[in-house]
C-alpha positions as a Markdown table, in Angstrom:
| # | Residue | x | y | z |
|---|---|---|---|---|
| 1 | Met | 298.4 | 160.1 | 117.4 |
| 2 | Thr | 300.1 | 163.4 | 117.7 |
| 3 | Thr | 302.3 | 165.2 | 115.2 |
| 4 | Thr | 304.1 | 168.3 | 116.4 |
| 5 | Ala | 305.7 | 170.9 | 114.1 |
| 6 | Gln | 307.9 | 174.1 | 115.2 |
| 7 | Ala | 306.4 | 177.7 | 114.6 |
| 8 | Asp | 308.1 | 181.0 | 115.2 |
| 9 | Ala | 306.2 | 180.8 | 118.9 |
| 10 | Gly | 305.7 | 177.8 | 120.9 |
| 11 | Arg | 304.8 | 174.1 | 118.7 |
| 12 | Thr | 302.1 | 173.5 | 116.7 |
| 13 | Val | 300.0 | 170.1 | 117.1 |
| 14 | Thr | 298.0 | 168.3 | 115.2 |
| 15 | Thr | 296.4 | 165.4 | 117.3 |
| 16 | Asn | 292.9 | 163.3 | 116.8 |
| 17 | Ile | 293.0 | 162.8 | 120.9 |
| 18 | Pro | 289.6 | 164.6 | 121.3 |
| 19 | Ala | 288.1 | 162.3 | 118.8 |
| 20 | Arg | 289.1 | 159.5 | 120.5 |
| 21 | Leu | 287.7 | 161.1 | 124.2 |
| 22 | Asp | 284.2 | 161.5 | 122.2 |
| 23 | Arg | 283.8 | 158.2 | 120.3 |
| 24 | Leu | 284.5 | 156.0 | 123.7 |
| 25 | Pro | 282.1 | 153.9 | 124.6 |
| 26 | Trp | 280.5 | 154.4 | 128.3 |
| 27 | Ser | 283.1 | 152.4 | 131.0 |
| 28 | Arg | 284.0 | 151.7 | 134.8 |
| 29 | Trp | 286.4 | 154.8 | 134.5 |
| 30 | His | 283.5 | 157.1 | 133.3 |
| 31 | Trp | 281.9 | 156.3 | 136.2 |
| 32 | Thr | 284.9 | 157.2 | 138.6 |
| 33 | Ile | 285.0 | 160.5 | 136.8 |
| 34 | Val | 281.4 | 160.9 | 137.9 |
| 35 | Ile | 282.1 | 159.7 | 141.5 |
| 36 | Gly | 285.1 | 161.4 | 141.8 |
| 37 | Leu | 284.1 | 165.0 | 140.5 |
| 38 | Gly | 280.2 | 164.8 | 140.6 |
| 39 | Thr | 280.1 | 163.9 | 144.4 |
| 40 | Val | 281.2 | 167.6 | 145.3 |
| 41 | Trp | 277.3 | 169.2 | 144.5 |
| 42 | Ile | 276.2 | 166.5 | 147.4 |
| 43 | Leu | 278.1 | 168.2 | 149.7 |
| 44 | Asp | 277.0 | 171.8 | 148.4 |
| 45 | Gly | 273.3 | 171.0 | 148.7 |
| 46 | Leu | 274.4 | 169.2 | 152.5 |
| 47 | Glu | 275.4 | 173.4 | 153.0 |
| 48 | Val | 272.9 | 175.1 | 152.0 |
| 49 | Thr | 269.9 | 172.8 | 153.1 |
| 50 | Val | 271.6 | 172.0 | 156.5 |
| 51 | Val | 271.7 | 176.0 | 157.3 |
| 52 | Gly | 268.3 | 176.6 | 156.2 |
| 53 | Asn | 267.0 | 174.2 | 158.3 |
| 54 | Ile | 268.8 | 174.9 | 161.4 |
| 55 | Ala | 268.0 | 178.3 | 161.3 |
| 56 | Ser | 265.6 | 178.9 | 164.2 |
| 57 | Arg | 267.6 | 176.7 | 166.5 |
| 58 | Leu | 270.6 | 178.9 | 165.9 |
| 59 | Ser | 268.4 | 181.8 | 167.1 |
| 60 | Glu | 267.3 | 180.0 | 170.3 |
| 61 | Pro | 268.9 | 181.0 | 173.8 |
| 62 | Gly | 271.4 | 178.1 | 174.6 |
| 63 | Ser | 272.6 | 177.2 | 171.0 |
| 64 | Gly | 276.1 | 178.6 | 171.5 |
| 65 | Leu | 275.8 | 181.6 | 168.9 |
| 66 | Ser | 273.9 | 184.9 | 169.2 |
| 67 | Ile | 272.6 | 185.4 | 166.0 |
| 68 | Ser | 269.0 | 185.8 | 164.8 |
| 69 | Ser | 267.0 | 183.5 | 162.3 |
| 70 | Gly | 266.9 | 186.0 | 160.1 |
| 71 | Gln | 270.6 | 186.6 | 160.0 |
| 72 | Val | 271.3 | 182.7 | 159.2 |
| 73 | Thr | 268.9 | 182.7 | 156.1 |
| 74 | Gly | 269.7 | 186.1 | 155.2 |
| 75 | Ile | 273.1 | 187.7 | 156.1 |
| 76 | Ala | 274.4 | 184.2 | 156.1 |
| 77 | Ala | 273.0 | 182.9 | 152.8 |
| 78 | Ala | 273.9 | 186.2 | 151.2 |
| 79 | Leu | 278.0 | 185.9 | 152.4 |
| 80 | Tyr | 278.0 | 182.5 | 151.1 |
| 81 | Val | 276.5 | 182.5 | 147.7 |
| 82 | Ala | 279.1 | 185.8 | 147.8 |
| 83 | Gly | 281.7 | 183.8 | 148.3 |
| 84 | Ala | 280.8 | 181.3 | 146.2 |
| 85 | Cys | 280.8 | 184.4 | 143.3 |
| 86 | Leu | 284.0 | 185.3 | 144.1 |
| 87 | Gly | 285.8 | 182.1 | 144.6 |
| 88 | Ala | 283.9 | 180.9 | 141.2 |
| 89 | Leu | 286.0 | 184.1 | 139.9 |
| 90 | Phe | 289.4 | 183.8 | 141.7 |
| 91 | Trp | 289.4 | 180.0 | 141.1 |
| 92 | Gly | 288.1 | 180.1 | 137.9 |
| 93 | Arg | 290.9 | 182.0 | 136.2 |
| 94 | Leu | 293.7 | 179.4 | 137.6 |
| 95 | Thr | 292.2 | 176.7 | 136.0 |
| 96 | Asp | 292.4 | 177.7 | 133.0 |
| 97 | Lys | 295.8 | 178.7 | 133.9 |
| 98 | Trp | 296.8 | 175.8 | 135.9 |
| 99 | Gly | 294.9 | 172.5 | 134.7 |
| 100 | Arg | 291.7 | 171.0 | 136.0 |
| 101 | Lys | 293.4 | 168.9 | 138.8 |
| 102 | Lys | 295.2 | 171.2 | 140.3 |
| 103 | Leu | 292.3 | 173.5 | 141.0 |
| 104 | Phe | 289.3 | 170.2 | 141.6 |
| 105 | Met | 292.2 | 169.4 | 144.7 |
| 106 | Ile | 292.9 | 172.9 | 145.9 |
| 107 | Thr | 289.1 | 174.1 | 146.2 |
| 108 | Leu | 287.6 | 170.7 | 147.8 |
| 109 | Ala | 290.8 | 171.8 | 150.3 |
| 110 | Val | 289.7 | 174.9 | 150.9 |
| 111 | Tyr | 285.9 | 173.9 | 151.3 |
| 112 | Leu | 286.8 | 171.2 | 153.6 |
| 113 | Ala | 288.7 | 173.8 | 156.5 |
| 114 | Ala | 285.9 | 176.5 | 156.2 |
| 115 | Thr | 283.2 | 173.9 | 156.6 |
| 116 | Ala | 285.3 | 172.4 | 160.0 |
| 117 | Leu | 285.8 | 175.9 | 161.0 |
| 118 | Thr | 282.1 | 176.8 | 160.6 |
| 119 | Ala | 281.4 | 174.2 | 163.5 |
| 120 | Val | 283.3 | 175.4 | 165.9 |
| 121 | Ser | 281.6 | 179.0 | 165.8 |
| 122 | Phe | 281.8 | 180.9 | 169.0 |
| 123 | Asp | 280.4 | 184.1 | 167.7 |
| 124 | Ser | 278.2 | 185.5 | 164.9 |
| 125 | Trp | 281.2 | 187.1 | 163.0 |
| 126 | Trp | 282.9 | 183.9 | 163.1 |
| 127 | Phe | 280.2 | 181.9 | 161.7 |
| 128 | Phe | 279.6 | 184.4 | 159.1 |
| 129 | Leu | 283.4 | 184.6 | 158.0 |
| 130 | Phe | 283.6 | 180.7 | 157.6 |
| 131 | Arg | 280.3 | 180.5 | 155.6 |
| 132 | Phe | 281.9 | 183.4 | 153.3 |
| 133 | Leu | 284.7 | 181.1 | 152.8 |
| 134 | Thr | 282.9 | 177.8 | 152.4 |
| 135 | Gly | 281.1 | 179.3 | 149.7 |
| 136 | Phe | 284.6 | 180.4 | 148.2 |
| 137 | Gly | 285.9 | 176.9 | 148.0 |
| 138 | Ile | 282.4 | 176.0 | 146.4 |
| 139 | Gly | 282.5 | 178.3 | 143.9 |
| 140 | Gly | 285.8 | 177.4 | 142.7 |
| 141 | Glu | 284.6 | 174.0 | 142.2 |
| 142 | Tyr | 281.7 | 174.8 | 139.7 |
| 143 | Ala | 284.4 | 175.9 | 137.3 |
| 144 | Ala | 287.0 | 173.3 | 137.7 |
| 145 | Ile | 284.6 | 170.0 | 138.0 |
| 146 | Asn | 282.5 | 171.5 | 135.4 |
| 147 | Ser | 285.2 | 172.0 | 132.7 |
| 148 | Ala | 287.1 | 168.5 | 133.7 |
| 149 | Ile | 283.5 | 166.5 | 133.2 |
| 150 | Asp | 282.7 | 168.1 | 129.6 |
| 151 | Glu | 286.4 | 167.4 | 128.8 |
| 152 | Leu | 286.1 | 163.7 | 129.7 |
| 153 | Ile | 282.8 | 162.6 | 129.2 |
| 154 | Pro | 282.3 | 161.4 | 125.7 |
| 155 | Ala | 279.9 | 163.6 | 123.4 |
| 156 | Gln | 277.3 | 161.6 | 122.9 |
| 157 | Tyr | 276.8 | 161.3 | 126.8 |
| 158 | Arg | 277.8 | 164.7 | 127.8 |
| 159 | Gly | 274.5 | 166.4 | 128.5 |
| 160 | Arg | 272.6 | 163.5 | 130.5 |
| 161 | Val | 275.9 | 163.4 | 132.6 |
| 162 | Asp | 276.5 | 166.5 | 133.6 |
| 163 | Leu | 272.6 | 167.4 | 134.7 |
| 164 | Met | 272.8 | 164.0 | 136.4 |
| 165 | Ile | 276.1 | 165.2 | 138.2 |
| 166 | Asn | 274.4 | 169.2 | 138.5 |
| 167 | Gly | 271.3 | 167.3 | 140.2 |
| 168 | Ser | 272.9 | 165.4 | 142.7 |
| 169 | Phe | 273.1 | 168.3 | 144.4 |
| 170 | Trp | 269.9 | 167.6 | 145.6 |
| 171 | Leu | 270.9 | 164.1 | 147.4 |
| 172 | Gly | 273.0 | 166.4 | 149.5 |
| 173 | Ala | 269.6 | 168.5 | 150.2 |
| 174 | Val | 268.0 | 165.4 | 150.9 |
| 175 | Gly | 270.5 | 164.1 | 153.2 |
| 176 | Gly | 271.0 | 167.7 | 154.9 |
| 177 | Ser | 267.3 | 167.7 | 155.7 |
| 178 | Leu | 267.4 | 164.2 | 157.2 |
| 179 | Leu | 270.3 | 165.2 | 159.5 |
| 180 | Ser | 268.9 | 168.4 | 160.3 |
| 181 | Ile | 266.0 | 166.4 | 161.7 |
| 182 | Val | 268.4 | 164.3 | 163.8 |
| 183 | Ala | 270.2 | 167.4 | 164.9 |
| 184 | Leu | 267.6 | 169.7 | 165.9 |
| 185 | Asn | 266.4 | 166.6 | 168.3 |
| 186 | Thr | 267.3 | 167.9 | 171.6 |
| 187 | Asp | 266.6 | 164.4 | 173.1 |
| 188 | Ile | 270.1 | 163.3 | 171.0 |
| 189 | Phe | 271.9 | 166.3 | 170.9 |
| 190 | Ala | 272.0 | 169.6 | 172.8 |
| 191 | Lys | 271.1 | 172.4 | 171.5 |
| 192 | Asp | 274.8 | 173.7 | 171.3 |
| 193 | Val | 276.0 | 170.1 | 169.7 |
| 194 | Gly | 273.9 | 169.0 | 167.0 |
| 195 | Trp | 274.2 | 172.0 | 164.2 |
| 196 | Arg | 277.7 | 171.9 | 164.9 |
| 197 | Leu | 278.1 | 167.8 | 163.9 |
| 198 | Thr | 276.0 | 168.2 | 160.8 |
| 199 | Phe | 279.0 | 171.1 | 159.5 |
| 200 | Ala | 281.7 | 168.8 | 160.9 |
| 201 | Leu | 280.0 | 165.6 | 158.7 |
| 202 | Gly | 280.4 | 168.0 | 155.8 |
| 203 | Ala | 284.1 | 168.2 | 156.3 |
| 204 | Val | 284.2 | 164.3 | 156.7 |
| 205 | Leu | 282.5 | 163.8 | 153.6 |
| 206 | Ala | 284.8 | 166.4 | 151.6 |
| 207 | Phe | 288.1 | 164.4 | 152.8 |
| 208 | Val | 286.9 | 161.0 | 151.5 |
| 209 | Ile | 286.0 | 162.5 | 148.3 |
| 210 | Leu | 289.7 | 164.2 | 148.2 |
| 211 | Leu | 290.7 | 160.4 | 148.6 |
| 212 | Val | 288.7 | 159.2 | 145.7 |
| 213 | Arg | 289.6 | 162.6 | 143.5 |
| 214 | Arg | 293.2 | 161.8 | 143.7 |
| 215 | His | 292.8 | 159.2 | 141.0 |
| 216 | Val | 290.9 | 161.6 | 138.4 |
| 217 | Pro | 293.6 | 162.3 | 135.3 |
| 218 | Glu | 294.1 | 165.7 | 134.5 |
| 219 | Ser | 292.0 | 167.1 | 131.3 |
| 220 | Pro | 293.8 | 166.1 | 128.2 |
| 221 | Arg | 292.2 | 168.6 | 126.2 |
| 222 | Trp | 293.7 | 170.7 | 128.7 |
| 223 | Leu | 297.1 | 169.3 | 128.5 |
| 224 | Leu | 297.1 | 169.4 | 124.5 |
| 225 | Ile | 297.0 | 173.3 | 124.5 |
| 226 | His | 299.6 | 173.6 | 127.0 |
| 227 | Gly | 302.6 | 172.0 | 125.3 |
| 228 | Gln | 302.0 | 168.9 | 127.5 |
| 229 | Asp | 300.9 | 166.3 | 124.1 |
| 230 | Glu | 303.0 | 163.6 | 125.4 |
| 231 | Glu | 301.1 | 163.3 | 128.6 |
| 232 | Ala | 297.8 | 163.6 | 127.1 |
| 233 | Glu | 298.4 | 160.6 | 124.8 |
| 234 | Arg | 299.8 | 158.3 | 127.8 |
| 235 | Ile | 296.7 | 159.6 | 129.5 |
| 236 | Val | 294.1 | 158.4 | 126.6 |
| 237 | Ser | 296.2 | 155.8 | 126.0 |
| 238 | Ser | 295.7 | 154.1 | 129.3 |
| 239 | Ile | 291.9 | 154.9 | 129.0 |
| 240 | Glu | 291.3 | 153.2 | 125.9 |
| 241 | Lys | 293.6 | 150.4 | 127.2 |
| 242 | Arg | 290.9 | 149.9 | 130.1 |
| 243 | Val | 287.9 | 150.7 | 127.9 |
| 244 | Glu | 289.5 | 147.6 | 125.8 |
| 245 | Ala | 289.9 | 145.2 | 128.5 |
| 246 | Glu | 286.6 | 146.2 | 130.0 |
| 247 | Arg | 285.0 | 144.6 | 126.2 |
| 248 | Gly | 287.1 | 141.3 | 126.6 |
| 249 | Gly | 289.9 | 143.2 | 123.9 |
| 250 | Glu | 287.2 | 143.8 | 121.3 |
| 251 | Ser | 288.9 | 147.1 | 119.3 |
| 252 | Leu | 287.1 | 150.0 | 119.8 |
| 253 | Pro | 285.8 | 152.1 | 117.1 |
| 254 | Arg | 288.0 | 154.2 | 114.6 |
| 255 | Pro | 288.0 | 158.3 | 115.6 |
| 256 | Glu | 287.0 | 160.8 | 113.0 |
| 257 | Gly | 288.7 | 164.0 | 112.6 |
| 258 | Glu | 291.8 | 165.7 | 113.4 |
| 259 | Leu | 292.3 | 169.0 | 115.4 |
| 260 | Thr | 295.7 | 171.2 | 114.6 |
| 261 | Ile | 296.0 | 173.9 | 117.4 |
| 262 | His | 299.1 | 176.2 | 118.0 |
| 263 | Gln | 300.4 | 175.8 | 121.7 |
| 264 | Arg | 300.3 | 178.3 | 124.3 |
| 265 | Ser | 300.7 | 179.0 | 128.1 |
| 266 | Ser | 297.7 | 181.1 | 129.0 |
| 267 | Val | 295.1 | 183.5 | 127.4 |
| 268 | Thr | 295.0 | 187.0 | 128.4 |
| 269 | Phe | 292.2 | 188.5 | 129.9 |
| 270 | Val | 291.2 | 190.8 | 126.5 |
| 271 | Glu | 290.9 | 187.5 | 124.4 |
| 272 | Ile | 288.7 | 186.1 | 126.7 |
| 273 | Ala | 286.8 | 189.1 | 126.8 |
| 274 | Arg | 286.6 | 189.4 | 123.3 |
| 275 | Thr | 285.8 | 186.3 | 122.9 |
| 276 | Val | 282.9 | 186.3 | 125.2 |
| 277 | Phe | 281.8 | 189.7 | 124.9 |
| 278 | Ser | 282.3 | 189.8 | 120.8 |
| 279 | Asp | 282.7 | 186.6 | 119.0 |
| 280 | Tyr | 280.1 | 184.8 | 121.4 |
| 281 | Arg | 277.8 | 187.6 | 122.2 |
| 282 | Arg | 274.3 | 185.3 | 121.9 |
| 283 | Arg | 276.0 | 182.6 | 123.5 |
| 284 | Ser | 276.8 | 185.4 | 126.3 |
| 285 | Ile | 273.3 | 186.8 | 126.5 |
| 286 | Leu | 272.2 | 183.2 | 126.6 |
| 287 | Gly | 273.9 | 182.4 | 129.7 |
| 288 | Phe | 273.3 | 185.6 | 131.7 |
| 289 | Ser | 269.6 | 184.5 | 131.4 |
| 290 | Leu | 269.6 | 180.8 | 132.3 |
| 291 | Phe | 271.7 | 181.9 | 135.5 |
| 292 | Ile | 269.8 | 184.8 | 136.3 |
| 293 | Gly | 266.7 | 183.1 | 136.1 |
| 294 | Gln | 267.6 | 180.1 | 138.0 |
| 295 | Ala | 269.8 | 181.7 | 140.8 |
| 296 | Phe | 267.0 | 183.4 | 141.8 |
| 297 | Leu | 264.5 | 180.8 | 142.1 |
| 298 | Tyr | 266.9 | 178.6 | 143.6 |
| 299 | Asn | 268.7 | 180.9 | 146.0 |
| 300 | Ala | 265.8 | 183.0 | 147.0 |
| 301 | Ile | 263.0 | 180.8 | 147.9 |
| 302 | Thr | 264.9 | 177.1 | 148.8 |
| 303 | Phe | 267.0 | 179.4 | 151.4 |
| 304 | Gly | 263.7 | 180.2 | 153.0 |
| 305 | Phe | 261.4 | 177.7 | 152.5 |
| 306 | Gly | 261.5 | 176.3 | 156.5 |
| 307 | Ala | 260.9 | 180.0 | 156.8 |
| 308 | Ile | 257.3 | 179.8 | 154.8 |
| 309 | Leu | 256.3 | 176.6 | 156.6 |
| 310 | Thr | 256.9 | 177.4 | 160.3 |
| 311 | Thr | 255.3 | 181.2 | 159.7 |
| 312 | Phe | 252.4 | 180.2 | 157.4 |
| 313 | Phe | 251.4 | 176.7 | 158.3 |
| 314 | Asp | 252.6 | 176.4 | 162.1 |
| 315 | Val | 255.0 | 173.6 | 161.2 |
| 316 | Pro | 257.6 | 173.0 | 163.9 |
| 317 | Thr | 261.0 | 173.7 | 163.3 |
| 318 | Gly | 262.0 | 170.1 | 164.1 |
| 319 | Asp | 259.8 | 168.8 | 161.1 |
| 320 | Thr | 260.7 | 171.1 | 158.3 |
| 321 | Gly | 263.6 | 168.8 | 157.2 |
| 322 | Tyr | 260.7 | 166.5 | 156.5 |
| 323 | Tyr | 259.1 | 168.8 | 154.1 |
| 324 | Phe | 262.3 | 170.0 | 152.3 |
| 325 | Ala | 263.5 | 166.1 | 152.0 |
| 326 | Val | 260.4 | 165.4 | 149.6 |
| 327 | Ile | 260.9 | 168.6 | 147.5 |
| 328 | Ala | 264.3 | 167.6 | 147.3 |
| 329 | Ile | 263.6 | 164.2 | 145.4 |
| 330 | Gly | 261.7 | 165.6 | 143.2 |
| 331 | Asn | 264.4 | 168.1 | 142.0 |
| 332 | Phe | 267.0 | 165.0 | 141.5 |
| 333 | Cys | 264.3 | 163.6 | 139.7 |
| 334 | Gly | 264.0 | 166.0 | 136.9 |
| 335 | Pro | 267.8 | 165.6 | 136.0 |
| 336 | Leu | 267.7 | 161.9 | 136.3 |
| 337 | Leu | 264.9 | 161.7 | 134.2 |
| 338 | Leu | 265.1 | 164.3 | 131.6 |
| 339 | Gly | 268.4 | 164.2 | 131.6 |
| 340 | Lys | 268.9 | 161.9 | 128.5 |
| 341 | Leu | 266.6 | 163.8 | 126.5 |
| 342 | Phe | 269.1 | 166.5 | 126.2 |
| 343 | Asp | 271.1 | 164.6 | 124.5 |
| 344 | Thr | 268.2 | 163.0 | 122.2 |
| 345 | Val | 265.3 | 165.7 | 121.6 |
| 346 | Gly | 268.1 | 168.4 | 122.2 |
| 347 | Arg | 269.3 | 171.9 | 123.9 |
| 348 | Arg | 267.1 | 174.2 | 122.5 |
| 349 | Val | 264.4 | 172.4 | 123.0 |
| 350 | Met | 264.6 | 171.0 | 126.5 |
| 351 | Ile | 266.2 | 174.3 | 128.1 |
| 352 | Ser | 263.6 | 176.3 | 127.1 |
| 353 | Ser | 260.8 | 173.9 | 128.1 |
| 354 | Thr | 262.1 | 173.4 | 131.3 |
| 355 | Tyr | 262.5 | 176.9 | 132.1 |
| 356 | Leu | 258.8 | 177.9 | 131.0 |
| 357 | Leu | 257.2 | 175.2 | 132.5 |
| 358 | Ser | 258.6 | 175.8 | 135.8 |
| 359 | Gly | 257.8 | 179.4 | 135.8 |
| 360 | Leu | 254.1 | 178.7 | 134.3 |
| 361 | Leu | 253.9 | 175.9 | 137.5 |
| 362 | Leu | 255.3 | 178.9 | 139.6 |
| 363 | Phe | 252.8 | 181.1 | 138.8 |
| 364 | Gly | 250.0 | 179.0 | 139.5 |
| 365 | Thr | 251.2 | 177.9 | 143.1 |
| 366 | Ala | 251.4 | 182.1 | 143.6 |
| 367 | Trp | 248.0 | 181.7 | 143.0 |
| 368 | Leu | 247.0 | 179.0 | 144.8 |
| 369 | Phe | 248.9 | 180.3 | 147.9 |
| 370 | Asp | 247.5 | 183.9 | 147.9 |
| 371 | Arg | 243.6 | 182.2 | 147.8 |
| 372 | Gly | 244.8 | 180.4 | 150.9 |
| 373 | Ser | 244.1 | 177.1 | 148.9 |
| 374 | Leu | 247.4 | 175.4 | 150.1 |
| 375 | Ser | 248.3 | 173.1 | 153.3 |
| 376 | Ala | 252.0 | 172.9 | 154.0 |
| 377 | Ser | 251.6 | 169.3 | 152.2 |
| 378 | Thr | 250.0 | 171.3 | 149.3 |
| 379 | Leu | 252.2 | 173.5 | 148.7 |
| 380 | Thr | 255.0 | 171.1 | 149.4 |
| 381 | Ala | 253.9 | 168.9 | 146.2 |
| 382 | Cys | 253.5 | 171.9 | 144.1 |
| 383 | Trp | 257.0 | 172.5 | 144.6 |
| 384 | Cys | 258.1 | 169.3 | 143.5 |
| 385 | Ala | 256.2 | 169.8 | 140.0 |
| 386 | Val | 257.7 | 173.2 | 139.7 |
| 387 | Leu | 261.5 | 171.9 | 140.6 |
| 388 | Phe | 261.2 | 168.8 | 138.8 |
| 389 | Phe | 261.9 | 171.0 | 135.4 |
| 390 | Ala | 263.3 | 174.1 | 137.1 |
| 391 | Ser | 266.3 | 171.8 | 138.3 |
| 392 | Ala | 266.6 | 170.1 | 134.8 |
| 393 | Gly | 266.4 | 173.9 | 133.5 |
| 394 | Ala | 269.0 | 174.9 | 136.3 |
| 395 | Ser | 271.8 | 172.4 | 135.5 |
| 396 | Ser | 271.4 | 172.9 | 131.8 |
| 397 | Ala | 272.5 | 176.5 | 132.7 |
| 398 | Tyr | 275.6 | 174.9 | 133.8 |
| 399 | Leu | 275.9 | 172.4 | 131.0 |
| 400 | Thr | 275.7 | 175.3 | 128.0 |
| 401 | Val | 277.9 | 178.3 | 129.6 |
| 402 | Ser | 280.9 | 175.1 | 129.9 |
| 403 | Glu | 280.6 | 173.7 | 126.0 |
| 404 | Val | 279.4 | 176.3 | 124.2 |
| 405 | Phe | 282.7 | 178.5 | 124.5 |
| 406 | Pro | 286.1 | 178.3 | 123.4 |
| 407 | Met | 288.3 | 175.5 | 125.6 |
| 408 | Glu | 290.9 | 178.1 | 126.7 |
| 409 | Thr | 287.9 | 180.2 | 128.1 |
| 410 | Arg | 286.3 | 177.6 | 129.5 |
| 411 | Ala | 286.4 | 177.8 | 133.2 |
| 412 | Met | 286.6 | 181.4 | 133.0 |
| 413 | Ser | 283.5 | 181.3 | 131.0 |
| 414 | Ile | 281.7 | 179.2 | 133.7 |
| 415 | Ala | 282.6 | 181.0 | 136.4 |
| 416 | Phe | 281.8 | 184.2 | 134.7 |
| 417 | Phe | 278.1 | 183.9 | 134.5 |
| 418 | Tyr | 278.0 | 181.6 | 138.0 |
| 419 | Ala | 279.1 | 184.8 | 139.2 |
| 420 | Leu | 277.3 | 187.5 | 137.6 |
| 421 | Gly | 274.2 | 185.3 | 137.2 |
| 422 | Thr | 274.5 | 184.4 | 141.1 |
| 423 | Ala | 275.0 | 187.7 | 142.2 |
| 424 | Ala | 272.0 | 189.3 | 140.4 |
| 425 | Gly | 269.7 | 186.5 | 141.9 |
| 426 | Gly | 271.8 | 184.4 | 144.8 |
| 427 | Ile | 272.6 | 187.7 | 146.7 |
| 428 | Ser | 270.1 | 189.8 | 146.4 |
| 429 | Gly | 267.5 | 186.6 | 146.3 |
| 430 | Pro | 268.0 | 185.6 | 150.1 |
| 431 | Leu | 268.2 | 189.4 | 151.2 |
| 432 | Leu | 264.7 | 190.3 | 149.4 |
| 433 | Phe | 263.2 | 187.3 | 150.3 |
| 434 | Ala | 264.0 | 186.7 | 153.9 |
| 435 | Asp | 262.3 | 190.8 | 154.6 |
| 436 | Leu | 259.3 | 189.5 | 152.4 |
| 437 | Thr | 258.7 | 186.2 | 154.4 |
| 438 | Ser | 259.5 | 187.7 | 157.8 |
| 439 | Thr | 256.7 | 190.2 | 157.7 |
| 440 | Gly | 254.2 | 187.4 | 157.6 |
| 441 | Lys | 251.8 | 188.4 | 155.1 |
| 442 | Val | 250.6 | 186.3 | 152.3 |
| 443 | Gly | 251.4 | 189.2 | 149.5 |
| 444 | Asp | 254.7 | 190.0 | 150.2 |
| 445 | Thr | 255.9 | 185.8 | 149.6 |
| 446 | Val | 253.2 | 185.8 | 146.7 |
| 447 | Leu | 255.3 | 188.5 | 145.2 |
| 448 | Ala | 258.6 | 186.6 | 146.0 |
| 449 | Phe | 256.9 | 183.7 | 144.3 |
| 450 | Gln | 256.2 | 185.4 | 141.2 |
| 451 | Ile | 259.2 | 187.3 | 140.8 |
| 452 | Gly | 261.0 | 184.5 | 140.4 |
| 453 | Ala | 258.5 | 182.8 | 138.2 |
| 454 | Gly | 258.9 | 185.4 | 135.7 |
| 455 | Leu | 262.4 | 185.5 | 135.5 |
| 456 | Met | 262.4 | 181.4 | 134.7 |
| 457 | Cys | 259.8 | 182.5 | 132.0 |
| 458 | Ala | 261.7 | 184.9 | 130.7 |
| 459 | Ala | 264.9 | 182.9 | 130.5 |
| 460 | Gly | 263.1 | 180.1 | 128.9 |
| 461 | Leu | 262.0 | 182.7 | 125.9 |
| 462 | Val | 265.8 | 183.8 | 125.7 |
| 463 | Ala | 266.4 | 179.9 | 125.0 |
| 464 | Ala | 264.0 | 179.1 | 122.7 |
| 465 | Phe | 266.0 | 181.8 | 120.1 |
| 466 | Leu | 269.5 | 181.3 | 121.6 |
| 467 | Ala | 270.3 | 177.9 | 122.6 |
| 468 | Val | 273.0 | 176.3 | 120.5 |
| 469 | Arg | 271.9 | 172.6 | 119.1 |
| 470 | Ala | 274.9 | 171.4 | 121.2 |
| 471 | Glu | 273.6 | 167.5 | 121.6 |
| 472 | Arg | 276.1 | 164.6 | 120.3 |
| 473 | Arg | 278.7 | 167.6 | 118.7 |
| 474 | Ser | 282.2 | 167.5 | 120.2 |
| 475 | Leu | 283.2 | 170.5 | 121.9 |
| 476 | Glu | 285.9 | 171.7 | 119.4 |
| 477 | Asp | 283.1 | 171.4 | 117.1 |
| 478 | Ile | 280.6 | 173.8 | 119.2 |
| 479 | Ala | 283.4 | 176.2 | 119.3 |
| 480 | Lys | 286.9 | 176.2 | 118.1 |
| 481 | Pro | 289.6 | 176.4 | 120.1 |
| 482 | Leu | 291.4 | 179.8 | 120.4 |
| 483 | Thr | 294.7 | 178.2 | 119.6 |
| 484 | Ser | 293.2 | 176.3 | 116.2 |
| 485 | Val | 295.2 | 176.5 | 113.3 |
| 486 | Ala | 292.5 | 176.6 | 110.3 |
């Protein structure tokens, strides 16, 4: 229900649409949102893992590319992350301006085209270029998808769903690991064919997701603020009818609370900057800390996990995928099993504890590695324990910045913190880590572990003091829209 009144500029609208979305029980319709939007993280996991695992094959004579393993895990990895950072900023602004649906369709199409063109790489510069553009599309997905998910999922489920979706990255990692095992088998595919098929498969999966995503609606919250309240009402009424039909015609609970906003077509960069750096300064410090910690840990270390196995434990190149599949499963189980606690125990306790536990466990792993007490199998087991908690913490970073800032700045805030945090840990990380592991010295790899562990612990301490208690609260209650009328 919405009522409108004319104002000096634009219209003033009183609505209960956010409350109607938040009071919905879980339904099959919500699963369509999870499948349509969340599956892109599977593609991201597939991309990152495949490249790390096929690095050695690409550097071999006969691969079809003149490129070294260090260039694949270093330069190409850094370009992918740099593309993701720039893409997040570029598409994030447009997501807030043009809407969630337009952008999550466009950015997926960009990814699809770029990864398909990576498959036909004939020289290193072509491979580097389209790794960058693949990241450029994925970066835009982060802003558009997290915005849409948080605005469509009911408040009481938002934490666990967001974590589960962001954690699905690791399902793609499992697929990428197993796929690389097949692709690297020269009894099945020639050296210059198998790795190309892995990228081609990513393009095929993206096309399937694109077809599913056509049925996901625009965010009613975004429509309200941008003067399209009639369309927002139509979408929410349609959702309510579908949910009631699932419940055998049982009436839905009464929505509680109304919101009055003054509709506007856009918000300026000055307003966004003032909101992020002045009005919500403490939340900004929190966002930076969480993203820098998880970005360095993941982008620096998982990109080079295969290199560690081959360098220090003489694991054959074709077998590294098995080990990575194991730690990827541990990563996915973290958000899956711990996600509900972020909605019940609460954000502050769970965010701080997952970051601190993963950091302390990684310090322990570094100590054991330095002593020579680990084998390839026990190192993988240690990493499973570390990443079980780290994955839940890392997923909560995206959840945090997407729910603690006002509606009008949501996508741009996600993009901004992702880009700066990931640039600090995700671009410098792979470059630094490639250099450290390539020396073959145990002490250099231990140092990389310790840096990642220290940053995770530091972020956990920041969260213990600054994390927002956003569990089971509406987005408008956590951060009042800039267009809200007092």
